[in-house]
N, C-alpha and C positions, 0 to 999 in steps of 0.2 A: 107278048114279051119274048125277046130273043133268048136263045140258049145261053149266050154270053151274059145277058142281063140276069137270067136266073142264077147263073153261077156266082155273079157278084153279090146278089141278094143272099144266097146261101152262105157265101163266105163271110159277109157282114154279120149275118145272124149267128154264125158259128163263133165269130170273133167276140160278139157281144156276150154270148153265153160264157166264153172263157173268161172275159173281163169280169162278168158278174160273179162267176165261180171263185175267181182269185180274190175279188173284193170281199166276198163273203168269208173266204178262208182267213183273210187278214183281220176282218172284224172279229171273227170267232177266236182267232189267236189272241187278239188284244183283249177280248172279253174274258178269255180264260185267265189272262194275266191279272185282271182287275176284279173278277168275280170273287166274292167272299173276302176281299182285302179291304181292311179299314183304312181310313186316313186320320191324321191327327185332327182333333176337334178344334184346336187353336194353335197359333204360333207359339204363344206362351207355354202351352202344354207340351209341345214338342221340345222347346228349349229346356224346360224343367226335366223332362224325361231323359233327354240326351245328356244334359248336365249330370243328372242322377246316375246315368250309366258310367260317366267318366269319374264322378266324385265318389270314391269308395275308400277301401283300406289303403290304397296307394297314396291318398292325400293325408289321411289323418293318422296313419300308422307308419307307413313306409317312408314318406317324405321327411317327417321329423327325425327318425332315427338315422336316415342317410345324411341329413344336415349335421346331426350330432357327430357322426363318424367321418365326415369329409370337410371339416374346417369351417362350419358355420356359414357366414355371409358369402364366402367365396363360392360355395356350392349353390347357394340361392341365386346368385348372379348368373352363373353358367346355366343353371336350370331354366331361368326366365328367358334367356337368349335362345336356347334350344327349342323351347316350347313355341316361340314366335316364328323362328326360321324353319323348323322341321315339323313340329306338331300340327300347326294350323294347316299347312299345305297337304300333309298326309291325311288328316281328318276330312278335309274338304274333298279330296280325291275319292275316298271311300264312300262318303255320303252322296257325292255326285253320281257315281256308278250305280248306287242303289236307287236313286231317283230316276235315272235313265232307264233302268230295267224294270222297276216296279215288281221285283221278284226277290226270293231269298238268295243268299250269296252263291249257292251252287248253280241253280237254274238261271240266275242272273248272268253269271259268267258264261254259261252255255249259250244263252241267247245272244251274247256279244260275239262269241266265237263259234264253237260247235261242241257237241258232246264228244268227250275224249280229248279235247284240246288241253295242252299243258297249262294254259291260263286258268282253267277251271280249278286247278289245284289251289288257287287263292281262296276260292269259295270253300272248298273242302277243309283246307287248313284252318280257316276261320271258325267254321262250325265245330271241328274236332277240338281246336284249342279252347273254345268256349266250354265245350263239354268237359274237358279235362280240368280246366280251371274250377268249374263248379263242383267237381268231386271233392276238392279240399276247401274251396271257398265257403261252402255251406257249413263245413265243420268249424271254421273260424267264426262264422256267424253264431254258431252254437256256443262257442267260448264267450263271445260278447254278450249274448243273452244271459248266460250263467253269471257273468261278472256284473251285469246290470242288476240282477236279483241279489247277488252277494253284497254289492255296494249299498243298495237301497235298504237291505235288511240288517246291515251292520255286521255281517259274518266275517269281514276282514279286519275289523277293528282290533287294535291292540297288538298286532304282529310287529316283530322287528324286521329289518330288511331281508334277512335270511328266511324269515318266516313267510314273507310274500312270495319269494322265489320257490320255496318248498310247497306252498299252497297251490301255486300254478302247476308245478310238476305233478303233484298228487292228483289234481283235478284232471289234467289231460291224459294221465295214465289210466284212467278208469273208463274203458270203452262203453260200458252200459250207460253211465251218466252222460258222457259226451254224445253218445249215439242218440239218447233221448232228446237232448237239446237240439241236436242237428235235425232230427226228424220233425221237431216242432217248427224249425225254420223252413224245412221243405214244405210243410203244410201251409205256412203263411205265404210263401212264394207262390205256391200252386193256386191258392184261393184268389190272389190278386191277378195272376197272369191268366187264369182261366176265364176271367170276366171280360177279357178282350183288351184291345188297345186303348180306346177312349175311356171306357168305363172301369178298366182295371189299372193298367200301367200309368196312363196319363193322369187319371184322377188321383192315384196314390202319390205320384211324384209332385203334383201341384200342391199337395199338402206337405209332403216330407221335405222337399228342398228348401222352401222358405223357412220352415221350422228349424231345419238343420242350421241355416245361416244365423237365425236369431239366437239359437243356443250357443253357437260358436262365438258370436259377438259377446254374449253375456259372460261366458267363461273367460274370454280374452280380457274383458274389463276387470273381472275378479282377479285374474292372474296379475294384471298390471298394477293393481292396487296393493300388492303385497310388498312389505319392506324389502328393499334390495332387488326388486324385480328389474330395475333398469340395467343392472349388470347383465342380466340375461338378454335383454333387448339389444344391448351393445354387441354382445357376442354373436347374437343371431343375425344382425344386419351389417356388422362391420366386415368389409371385404379386405382380406389379406391376400393380395395377388400371388404371394409366394406359395400359397397353399393350393393354387390351381395347377393340378398335375394331370397326367394322362388318366390316372385313376378317377380323378374328379370328373373329367369329361365323359368317361365311359359310364360312371354312375349316374350322371345327370341325363345322358342319352337314354339309358335304360329306364330311369324314373319317368321321364317324359312319355316314353313309349308305353310303359306299364300303366301309368296314371290315366292317360287319355283313353286307353283301350283300343289302340289301333290294331287292325288286322285280326280282331277276334269276332268279326261278323256283326257286332252291335251297331256300329255306325252305318254299315251297308244296309242292314234290314230296317233300321230307323229311317234312313234316307229313302228307302223304297216306299214308305208310307207318306212321303211328301207329295204335294201337288207339283205339277210341272213348272209353275211359275214361282216357286218358293225361293227365298233369298239365301242360298247355301253359304256364300262367303261371309255375310254378316252374321248368320246364325252360328256358323262354325267358329267365328271369332268370339262371339258371346259365350258359347259352350266351353271352349278352351279357357277363356277368361275366367268364367266361374270356377272351373277346375283348378286353375292356378290360385285364384283368390282363396278358395277353401283350404288349400295347402298352406298358404302364407298365414292365414288366420289360425290354423291348427298349430303352426309353429309358435305363434304369439300366445296361444293358450299354454303351451308346454314349457318353453325355455325360460320365460321370466319366473314361473313358479319353481322350476327345477333349480335355478340359481338362488332364488330367495330362500329355499329350504336346504341349500347345501348339497343337493344331489348331483349326480354325474350326467352330463348331457350326451355322453357317448355310450349309453347303456345298450345300444344295438336293438335287435328285434324284441328284447324283453321290455323295451321302453313302455309299451302300451299296458301290458297286464301286470307287470311287476312294479316298475318305477312309478307309473301314474296312480296305481292303487295306493302305494305308499304315500305319494304326494297328497292325494285327496284326504287321506285319513289323518294328515297332520294339519289340515285347514279347519277353521271354524265352519260349521255346517258342511263338513266334508262329504258326508253321506249323500246329501242333497246334490251338491255339485258333481260328485263322482257318478251318481246315478244318471244325472243329466248328460255327463260326458259319454258314458257308455250307451245311452239311448241315442245320442246323435251319431255315434259310430255305427250303431245298429241300423239306423235309417240310411246312412251312407252305404253300408254293405248291402242292404236290401235293395236299394235302387240300382246298384251295380249288378246284383244277382239277376234282377228282372231283365236288365239289358243283355247279360250273357246268355240268358235262357231263350230270348226271343229268336235269334237266328236258328237255334235248334228246333224250336216249336214250329217256325214257319217252314223249315225244311221238311218237317214231318207232315205238315198240312198240304204243302204244294208238291213235294216230291213223292211222298208216300200216301197221299190222298186221305189223310186222317182229318177228322174235325178237330177244332182247336182244343177243346177240353180234353179229348183223348190224347192228343199230341202233348199237351202240357203234363198230364199225369204220367203217361208212359215215359216221357223224357226224364221227369224228376225221379221216378222209381228206379230207372236204370242208373241215373247219376248217383243216387243214394247207395244202391247195391254195389256198383263198381267202385264207388268211393269209400266203402266201408274199410278196406285195407288201410286207407290213410288215417282212419280213426284208430285202428289197431296199432298203427306204426308208432303212436305215442306211448303205447303200453306193452301188451304182450308180444307184439311183433316188431318191437323196436330194433331187434338184431337181425331181422330179415332185410337184406339189402339188394337193390337193383342198381348195378353200375356204381357201387359204393355209396348209395343213398337209400334211406328208408323210403317206404311207399309215398309218404307225404312229400318229402323233399324231391323225390323223382317226378311226381306229378307236377310240382311247381317248376322244376327244371325243364321238363319236356314241353310244357305249354309256354312258359315265359322265355326260355333260352333258345328253343328250336322252332316250335310251331308258329308263334306270333312273329318273330323276326323274319323267318323264312317267308311267311305269307306276305308280310309287308314288303319284303324284297321283290317278290313276284309282282305285287301291285305296282311298285315303283318301276320295274323293268317293263311291265305292260304299258304303263303310261308313257315311258320313254320311247319305246319302239313300235307299239301298236296304236294306242290311243293318240299319241303325239301331244306335245305341250299345247300347240295352237288349238287343237280340238278340245282338249281338256279345259283350256281357258274359255273358249267359246261356249261350251255346253254348261260349264259350272257357273258362268256369269249370267245365264238366263234368269231373269227376275231380280237382278241385283239393283240395289240403290245404295250409293255410297261406297262402302268397302267392297272390293272385288279382287279377283285374281289378276294381278298386274303383270305386265311384260317382264319386269325385273325379277319376277319369280322364276324365270326360265332356268338360270344357272342353279338355283336351289333345287328345282324339280329334276333337272337333267344330270346334275353333277353331285351337288352336296348331299342330297338325301340318299341316292343309291349308295354312295361311299359310306355314309354314316350307318345305314342299315347293314351293309356288308361288315363293317367293323363290329356292330352290335352282335351280329350273328356269329362271327368268328370268335370274338371274345366270350360270348355266351357259351359256346361249346368247349373252349379250351381254358 
């Protein structure tokens, strides 16, 4: 063998070693991404879990009181249009990025860009927003659990309208009682989440979501059979275009955003558990569809009964705990239907809490190398401790203000008005300038059958959605 031939052989051997080494590194990197990560057990389970994440207090509490204070059917119409044109594209963007990376939001955005990239802020904002939301969300779950017990046991019977309002004020002002119910909710969330994706979250949501819709339908039928209920239906569904104002548009934008749960990490991390050939556009359409349907049925439960009993539809945020408690105690078998109502709200809140917790848990397991159970309980303990001032804010600490708000309202403002809109704005700008619409369309449409990301979405994704998010962010601050 000549000297030249020996050099060629050595070169080829060296090249093969480099190729093998790089191939091994790529395999190891992909293995690290998928090791210890579960996948959804079934498409139905994923849709129920993702719908459960979206269907929460935003549908059954916030939507009806916003309808009541923003002109009834006019708000409903605007809300439906916004969910279709803005909600579905944004939700599919986030799920698609999650499926693409197969990682938590922080490491997922790092894998798409690099560590330290400004686009990674989308991941951090989502995880932090979910954490802040849970600090007060679990407290509201505690209120719901308490009212479920109060309604079932008849503790609220016989009160006048002022009595219901005072009962709620007295209850929320007692930090020990509220803290106890909140801690009970933390334990329930922890027990489900620590069982993992398929055996915990998916299994629970496959039971809770169908049950929730069955209870909603039963309560809606009961409400519609009340004398005078049709007046409430007319008010709820009649569109008075003169009532569509800038305020209506902003409220509907915010409700779509809040209800679907965009940019809080849930859609990203749930998407990361999907297989590469999953049908994201169709699944996203169904998930947002279930979310909107739950809100519409919740309105059908409340407004016919409110009009039938001569109550006010514009009671605002007290609609759930004050107005509805009063309403059910005026109905035959009111304790039964009232307990059913608060049970379905608890299911809705629990499924959303599991969704908010998941990006936090997966960041703990993948970024900080904790096992799942440890990550679940460490996260929940920190959430409960850091969130305790929001419990105190309803009572002894109600006069301690941050930026003119008590701790509860400040946590809600920080997560809902700043963190989530800003995170979504970053996602939108990333899609516009880095991912590009054509690439987003191509990658999201992998595995599609029927409904898909269409070319006509481009002006929505590149113009309408960024402007809408900027408006939400600016109005949310000011």
